[in-house]
C-alpha positions in Angstrom: 30.2 151.1 9.5 29.0 148.8 12.3 27.9 149.6 16.0 29.7 148.2 18.3 33.0 146.3 16.5 35.9 148.5 15.5 36.3 147.3 11.7 39.4 145.6 11.0 41.4 145.9 8.0 42.3 143.1 5.7 46.2 142.2 5.4 46.8 142.7 1.7 49.9 139.5 1.1 52.4 141.4 -1.0 52.5 140.3 -4.9 54.7 137.4 -5.9 57.0 139.1 -8.0 58.1 141.8 -6.6 56.8 141.2 -2.7 55.5 144.6 -2.5 52.0 145.1 -1.1 51.7 148.6 -2.6 51.8 146.7 -6.2 49.8 144.1 -5.1 46.9 146.7 -4.2 47.5 148.2 -7.4 46.6 144.7 -9.0 43.6 144.5 -7.0 42.5 147.7 -8.2 43.5 147.1 -11.3 41.2 143.8 -11.8 37.8 143.8 -13.4 35.4 141.0 -13.0 37.6 139.1 -10.8 40.3 138.2 -13.1 43.4 138.7 -11.1 45.9 136.7 -13.3 45.0 139.1 -16.2 45.6 142.1 -14.0 49.1 141.1 -12.6 50.2 140.2 -16.3 49.1 143.7 -17.4 51.0 145.4 -14.7 54.2 143.1 -15.7 54.0 143.5 -18.6 53.7 147.5 -18.5 56.7 147.0 -15.6 59.0 145.3 -18.4 58.3 147.7 -21.0 59.1 150.6 -18.4 62.5 148.8 -18.0 62.9 148.6 -21.5 61.8 152.3 -22.7 63.4 154.2 -19.6 66.5 151.9 -18.2 64.8 152.4 -14.9 63.6 149.8 -12.3 60.2 149.5 -12.3 59.7 149.6 -9.3 61.2 152.9 -8.5 59.1 154.2 -11.7 55.8 152.8 -9.5 56.5 154.7 -6.4 57.8 157.8 -7.8 54.4 157.8 -9.8 52.4 157.0 -7.4 54.3 160.2 -4.9 53.6 162.2 -7.7 50.0 161.4 -7.5 49.2 161.3 -4.2 47.0 164.2 -2.9 47.3 165.9 0.3 44.3 168.0 0.5 40.9 167.4 -0.8 37.6 169.4 -0.7 34.4 168.2 0.9 30.8 169.6 0.6 29.5 171.4 4.4 26.4 172.5 4.3 26.2 175.9 7.0 22.5 177.6 7.0 21.6 176.4 3.4 24.9 176.9 1.5 26.8 174.7 1.2 30.3 175.3 1.1 33.7 173.5 -0.3 35.9 172.9 3.0 39.3 171.8 2.6 40.5 169.2 4.3 43.6 167.2 5.0 43.1 163.6 3.8 43.7 159.8 5.8 46.4 158.2 4.5 45.1 155.1 3.0 42.7 157.6 1.0 45.6 159.1 -0.3 46.9 156.0 -1.8 43.6 154.9 -2.9 42.7 158.2 -4.9 46.5 158.1 -6.6 45.6 154.1 -7.1 42.5 155.3 -8.7 43.7 158.0 -10.7 46.0 156.4 -12.3 44.0 153.3 -13.7 41.2 155.9 -14.6 43.6 158.0 -17.0 45.0 155.1 -18.0 42.3 153.5 -19.3 41.1 156.7 -21.3 44.0 157.1 -23.2 44.0 155.9 -26.8 45.0 153.3 -29.2 47.2 150.5 -27.9 47.1 148.1 -25.3 46.7 148.2 -21.8 50.0 147.5 -20.7 51.0 150.2 -23.1 48.9 152.7 -21.7 49.5 152.0 -18.0 53.1 151.9 -19.0 53.1 155.5 -20.5 50.4 156.7 -17.6 53.1 155.7 -15.1 56.2 157.2 -16.7 54.0 160.1 -17.6 53.2 160.4 -13.2 56.8 159.7 -12.6 58.1 162.3 -14.7 55.4 164.9 -13.4 53.4 165.4 -16.2 50.0 163.6 -17.6 46.4 163.5 -16.6 46.9 161.8 -13.1 48.9 164.7 -11.8 47.3 167.2 -13.5 44.3 166.1 -11.6 46.6 166.6 -7.9 47.1 169.6 -8.9 44.0 170.5 -9.8 42.2 169.1 -6.1 44.9 171.0 -4.5 44.1 174.3 -6.4 40.6 174.1 -5.6 41.1 173.2 -1.6 43.7 176.4 -1.9 41.4 178.8 -3.4 38.6 178.3 -1.1 40.8 178.1 1.9 38.9 180.9 3.5 36.5 178.2 4.9 38.6 176.1 6.8 36.7 177.0 9.6 34.4 175.5 9.1 36.0 171.9 9.3 34.5 169.1 11.3 
């Protein structure tokens, strides 16, 4: 963080096929070692699998999955008088989206077997249907925040 000037956010250009900046950001998070074309191929193949198997528009499935995985509240550790409390705090919009993308990609990579596009398609469909590991992670985060609600008065 610079001391004087505000940090300006770079504008992410929308992806070439769906003209959606959320999909472009997802491709950037999916990318490894700067290989953007491979990340795009993986995501677009996953979208094709979604289109064939669920007979729905893949961008709608993607948006629904992102909505179902996006957390609203999380816990942050706060040290007070020698004790560390898990304090529930509301999450900024850009961090919500980043966490949702990160969780979907992490749990898709963790699935067994097949190609990455198969695993990503399965994780996106599960998340859109409200099941799957990434949705469970969101629910666990919310449960943790709910159980530590007594410490909200320590909020920053």
